[in-house]
C-alpha positions in Angstrom: 4.7 -19.1 9.2 7.2 -16.8 7.2 9.0 -14.1 9.1 7.8 -10.9 9.5 9.4 -8.2 6.8 12.8 -6.8 8.3 13.4 -3.2 8.9 14.5 -1.5 6.0 17.7 0.7 5.5 15.8 3.9 4.9 17.7 6.2 2.4 16.9 9.8 1.8 17.4 11.3 -1.6 18.4 14.9 -2.5 16.7 17.5 -4.7 19.6 17.6 -7.1 20.4 13.8 -7.8 23.5 13.1 -9.8 23.3 13.7 -13.5 21.3 10.9 -14.8 22.2 8.3 -17.6 19.7 7.7 -20.3 17.7 4.4 -19.6 17.6 1.6 -21.9 14.0 2.7 -22.8 12.2 5.8 -23.2 11.1 7.1 -19.9 7.5 7.5 -21.6 7.6 3.4 -22.6 9.0 2.8 -18.8 6.2 4.9 -17.5 3.6 3.2 -19.7 4.4 -0.6 -18.6 4.9 0.3 -15.0 1.5 1.7 -14.8 -0.2 -1.4 -16.3 1.5 -3.4 -14.1 0.1 -1.3 -11.5 -3.4 -2.2 -12.8 -2.9 -5.3 -12.6 -1.9 -5.4 -8.8 -4.8 -3.1 -8.1 -7.1 -5.8 -9.3 -5.6 -8.6 -7.6 -4.3 -7.2 -4.5 -7.7 -7.5 -2.6 -8.0 -11.2 -3.5 -5.2 -11.9 -1.1 -5.1 -11.6 2.6 -2.3 -11.0 4.8 -1.2 -10.0 8.4 -0.4 -6.6 9.0 1.2 -4.8 12.2 1.0 -1.6 12.7 3.6 0.3 15.4 3.8 3.8 16.5 7.0 4.3 18.4 8.2 7.6 20.5 11.5 8.8 21.5 12.8 10.8 24.1 15.0 13.6 23.7 17.8 11.1 23.8 16.5 9.1 21.0 15.4 6.4 23.4 11.9 4.5 22.9 9.6 6.1 25.2 6.4 4.8 24.4 4.7 2.4 21.8 1.5 1.5 19.7 1.0 -2.1 18.6 -1.7 -3.9 16.7 -1.7 -6.9 14.9 -4.5 -7.8 12.6 -5.2 -10.5 9.4 -7.2 -10.1 6.4 -9.6 -13.3 6.1 -13.1 -14.2 4.5 -15.3 -14.8 6.8 -18.1 -17.2 6.8 -20.7 -14.9 5.5 -18.2 -14.5 2.6 -17.3 -11.2 3.3 -13.3 -9.9 3.7 -12.9 -8.6 7.0 -10.1 -7.4 9.0 -9.9 -9.9 12.0 -8.1 -8.4 15.0 -5.2 -11.4 16.3 -3.4 -9.1 18.8 -5.6 -6.0 20.5 -3.8 -3.0 20.7 -1.7 -2.3 23.5 -0.2 1.4 24.2 1.9 3.1 26.0 2.2 6.1 24.1 2.7 9.4 26.2 2.9 12.3 23.7 -0.4 12.2 22.0 -3.6 9.8 22.6 -4.5 7.4 19.6 -7.8 5.8 19.1 -8.8 2.8 17.5 -10.4 5.0 14.8 -7.2 6.7 14.4 -5.6 3.7 13.1 -8.3 2.6 10.6 -7.8 6.0 8.9 -4.5 4.6 7.9 -6.2 2.2 5.4 -6.5 5.7 3.3 -3.1 5.9 2.0 -3.2 4.6 -1.3 -0.8 1.6 -2.1 -1.2 1.6 -6.1 -1.0 5.9 -6.4 0.3 5.7 -10.1 -1.8 3.2 -11.9 -3.0 4.0 -15.5 -5.7 5.9 -14.5 -4.0 8.4 -12.4 -0.7 9.4 -14.7 -2.2 11.9 -16.4 -2.5 14.1 -13.2 1.2 13.7 -12.5 4.4 15.1 -14.1 7.1 12.2 -14.1 10.7 12.9 -14.6 13.4 10.2 -15.1 16.4 11.4 -12.5 18.7 8.1 -12.7 19.4 5.0 -11.3 20.0 3.1 -8.2 20.2 -0.3 -6.6 17.6 -1.1 -3.8 17.9 -4.1 -1.9 20.3 -5.7 -4.4 17.7 -5.1 -7.3 18.5 -2.3 -9.9 16.1 0.4 -10.3 15.1 3.5 -12.6 14.0 6.7 -10.6 11.2 8.8 -11.3 10.4 12.1 -9.5 6.7 12.4 -9.3 5.1 15.8 -9.1 1.0 16.7 -9.4 0.1 18.9 -12.1 -2.8 20.5 -10.3 -4.1 20.4 -6.8 -7.9 20.6 -5.7 -9.1 20.3 -2.0 -11.2 17.0 -2.7 -8.4 14.6 -3.6 -4.6 13.3 -2.3 -1.9 13.2 -4.9 1.8 11.9 -4.6 4.5 14.4 -4.5 7.9 12.2 -4.6 10.0 9.6 -6.2 9.4 6.1 -7.2 11.9 3.2 -8.2 11.0 0.7 -10.9 12.8 -2.5 -11.5 14.8 -2.3 -14.6 14.3 -5.7 -15.6 10.4 -6.1 -14.9 9.4 -2.7 -15.3 7.3 -2.8 -11.7 7.1 -0.4 -9.1 9.6 -1.3 -6.0 9.5 1.4 -3.7 7.9 5.0 -3.2 8.6 7.9 -1.2 6.9 11.1 -0.9 4.2 13.1 1.0 0.5 13.4 0.2 -0.9 16.7 -0.8 -3.7 18.8 -1.7 -4.3 22.5 -2.2 -4.5 22.9 1.3 -1.2 21.3 1.8 0.3 18.2 3.3 -2.7 15.5 4.1 -2.6 14.0 7.3 -4.5 11.0 8.6 -6.7 12.0 11.4 -4.7 12.9 14.6 -1.4 11.4 13.4 1.3 13.6 12.7 2.6 11.3 9.6 2.6 12.9 6.3 5.5 11.5 4.3 5.8 7.8 3.7 8.4 5.4 2.5 7.0 2.1 1.0 9.1 -0.9 0.0 7.4 -4.0 -2.1 7.8 -7.9 -1.8 7.4 -10.1 -4.7 4.4 -12.2 -4.0 3.9 -15.7 -5.7 6.7 -14.7 -8.2 4.1 -12.5 -9.8 3.0 -9.4 -7.9 5.0 -6.6 -6.2 2.7 -5.7 -3.2 3.5 -3.2 -0.4 5.2 -5.0 2.7 6.8 -2.3 4.7 5.8 1.3 5.4 7.5 4.2 7.5 7.0 7.7 8.4 9.2 9.8 10.4 7.9 13.2 12.1 8.8 15.2 15.1 6.1 16.6 17.2 6.6 20.2 18.9 5.1 20.9 22.1 5.6 23.2 25.0 7.5 20.5 26.7 10.3 20.0 23.9 10.4 18.2 20.5 9.7 14.3 20.3 10.7 12.2 17.5 7.8 9.6 16.3 7.8 7.0 14.1 5.1 4.8 12.3 6.0 1.5 10.8 3.3 -0.8 9.0 4.6 -4.1 8.1 2.3 -6.7 5.7 3.5 -10.4 6.1 2.1 -14.2 5.1 0.4 -13.1 1.5 -1.9 -15.7 0.5 -4.7 -16.0 -1.7 -8.2 -15.6 -0.1 -10.2 -18.8 -0.3 -13.2 -18.4 -2.8 -16.5 -17.2 -1.4 -19.1 -20.3 -1.3 -22.2 -19.3 -3.0 -25.4 -19.9 -1.2 -27.2 -23.1 -2.0 -30.1 -22.6 -4.5 -33.7 -23.6 -3.5 -34.6 -27.3 -5.2 -36.3 -26.6 -8.1 -39.7 -28.2 -9.1 -40.0 -30.7 -11.1 -41.6 -29.7 -14.1 -44.5 -32.2 -15.5 -43.2 -34.9 -17.3 -43.8 -34.5 -21.5 -46.1 -36.5 -23.3 -44.7 -39.6 -24.9 -43.2 -39.2 -28.0 -42.1 -35.3 -27.3 -38.7 -34.6 -28.2 -36.0 -33.1 -25.8 -35.7 -29.5 -25.7 -32.8 -27.9 -27.3 -30.5 -25.7 -25.2 -31.0 -21.8 -26.4 
């Protein structure tokens, strides 16, 4: 079994980056190419299973771990052919600051993993702002801003990092917003997410590490909380087994001398 993805050295960027050197390709061409890759990943990702670990940490005023929620599940194909999430380590919780229900954790599945496929590009302004090395990968950096907001859809407001060689998104950072402000998931306070990706089978870049940090402002004081989601052990799901068809009824034998039928 492969080891779980490591915690990344999360780095924040300022609102005024250094002057950007021009990329080797026109920014519009880079955007179109990575969006086409995103289309491919959106289509292929549901055909892969993975182990998923969700962890929520609470910290005290001194920054020490004070409580934790942990759940591990695995995406598999059930005997009836359905793709399901099977809990392999039932939720364990020592959280004190806020209550967490299984339904709340399920809400995390609403966070889009591929927000910038070609069908979404028209909804955003993307601006090239520079280059940076991420986990030893040279990347182009684009700032992502929604063109318009409404009340029923969540839009990414943040930054994406694109591999300079293969033009694939390797990291995203930002918050989800709509017309009413930051989008929250169930009763959890998290709204800004940093997501790293892993190369799978030498072809696809799937999210493998997601982190969000917030501070709860309560009457007893301020309490930092952190969400970490990890995906590991990516592998193609087995094909669904088709139900056996009914045994056909044998047709009567044709009269002697009748030529065989010709397939249409």
